[in-house]
C-alpha positions, 0 to 999 in steps of 0.5 A: 493500452491507451485510456485516449483510445475509443476503445477504452471508453466502451462499456463492456457486455457484463460491466458493473454499472457504477452509481450511487449504490456502488460508492456507497458498497464500496465506502463501506470496503475502503473504511475498513482498509482506513482502519486497517492503515491507522493500526499499521502505521500507528507504531511510527508515532509511538517508536520512541515510546516503544523504544523505552517502553520495552528497553530495545535498541534501533535494531530490535525496535525495526523488528516490529515493523519488519515482522509486520511487514514480513507477514504482510508481504507474505500473506498476499499471495495467499490472500489474493487466491482466497479473495478469487476464491471466497470472495471479498466479504469474507476475507474482509472479515476475518482480517477484521477479526485479526487486526483489532486482535493484533492492536488490542493485544499490541495495547496490553503487551508487558513484554517485547515478545508479546508486543512482537506477536501482536504486531505480526497478528496485525500484519495478518489482518492488515494483509487481508484489507487491500487486495480486498477493496481492489477487488472490491472496485472490480466487480462494482466499478466500470474497468474505466474507473479502476485507475481513480478507484485504486488511487482513492482506495490509497488516498483513504489509506492515507487518510488513516496514516493521517490519523496516526499522525495527529490522533494516535500520537496525541493520545499516546501522549495524553492518556498513556499507550494502553488507553490509546491502543486499546482506545483506537482498537474499537474502530475495527468492531465499528468497521466489523459491524457495518461489513456484516450489515451493508457489504455485498461482494458484487451488484445483483446479476453480475455474479462471477462465473464460478471458478473450479476447484482442484486443490493444490493445482489450482493454486499453481495454475494461478500463480504461475499464469499470472506470474507469466503475464509481464505486466505483473511482474512489471506491476510488482517492480513499480510497486517495489521501487516507488512505495518503500521511501515513504512507507520507512519513513512513516511507518518507523524511522521518519520520526526518530530521524527528525528528532534525533538526527534533525533536532526537530521537536516531536511536535515540528516532526509530527507537522512534517509527517502529516505533510507527507501524508497531505502530500500523497492524498492530494497527489494521489487525486492527480495521478488517478486523473492523468493515469485514468485519461492517458495509461502512457503517462503510467511510467514516466509518472513512476520513473519521474517520482523515483527520480525525485525522491532519490534526488531530494534524499541525496540532497538532504543526506549530503547536505553540508553541516549537522542538519538539513534547513527546514526549507529542505526538510519540507521539500523532502516531505512534499515529494516523499507524498507521491510515493504511495500514489506512484506505487498505485501505478503498479496495480494499472500494470497488472489489472489489464494483464489478467482476467478478472477470475485472476485479479485478486491473485495478480495483485497480491503478487503486485502488492507485495513488492513495495512491501518487501522493499520497505521490510528490507530497508527498515532492517538495513536502517536499523542494522546500520544505525546500530553498526554506525552510532545512529549515523542517518547519513549512511543508514538512509543510503539503504534508500539508493540502493533498492531503487537502483535495483527496482529501476533496472528491473522496470527498464528490462520489463517494460518493452514486453509489456508495451507489446502485449498491450498492443496485442490486447488493445488490437484484440479488443478493436476485432472483438467489438467490431464483431459485437452484435447490435 
């Protein structure tokens, strides 16, 4: 469906009004996601410290992030169903309690096992945030603002990543492991209070229709109906293919790669990780505006990002000599910054393909994609590093395998999605013509 068409700018009956009140409520919800991302990515700047603290090798170190992402990915469809059923505030409340407890537990973990359990708890709470924030945006803003609101949510999340790379890293080496992680857990308490006081699921007069619940049959219907839509499946594969290269780099393996394989200092490596985050924030603003105005740009932007990422990784890993030059690492990190915004495009395929009562479920299915890919790549890199004696060239080549799989699925589904969107556009024009003045 083209956003440049006249029908795309019509305010539909029942469309939320947006405005300052919507921005204020949405800001409270997105602050929860901001804190969740700080906690999620805090291990990325502490990977080498964690290996020393718990006396583990690369495979065991990657298990921290793999388990966290496994829980996160596994929770996406249940969380989507919960959001559709219970609403945003209740699900976010559970999420904040869980991820704050996980971060606090990680701070005081005396052993590898308890630290793993803490990261799993954190992943469970983290899983409840982004889908809830997306649902909040659809309830408070007009549909035509959806792509921009979603990209802004992703941008705020990357600001949380920036806090990890700049603040948590310095705290870690300034006040120590326990104080850094326990102190950061206080942010979870702050956003919990703000949310309980100010968050509302929807504007007055825009209450959703009650959803009939019939136990397991309701769950099966929601999942099956969402999955039948080609837009949901395409959204999942776009998210799968675009997100994981930057996620893997920021979440765990970027710092070891830059320090151990490229010979950089921790400070310089931290600056490059920060560059990824800053690039993400800038590209997110651009992608959000472009997609909101030109829906046809969605797939070219996503595939272009995949191609640029693959090219830069290939050049970096194949560079002659032991280390890539600094200018190439800068370009690589700048390009990696586009991965997050490109992954958000997946939701712009799933969102128009599903009615309001299935938005949470469809978003959950879509959001699984990138995290399943990230989890798989984290595992493969850890195993390959141990098997090859820390050969990062071989280990990071796993990126190309998952990109090839994802692109093949995107190309397979794109025609079906285009036909369905044309059908919906025709149907919406017919409905608009018959709406009484």
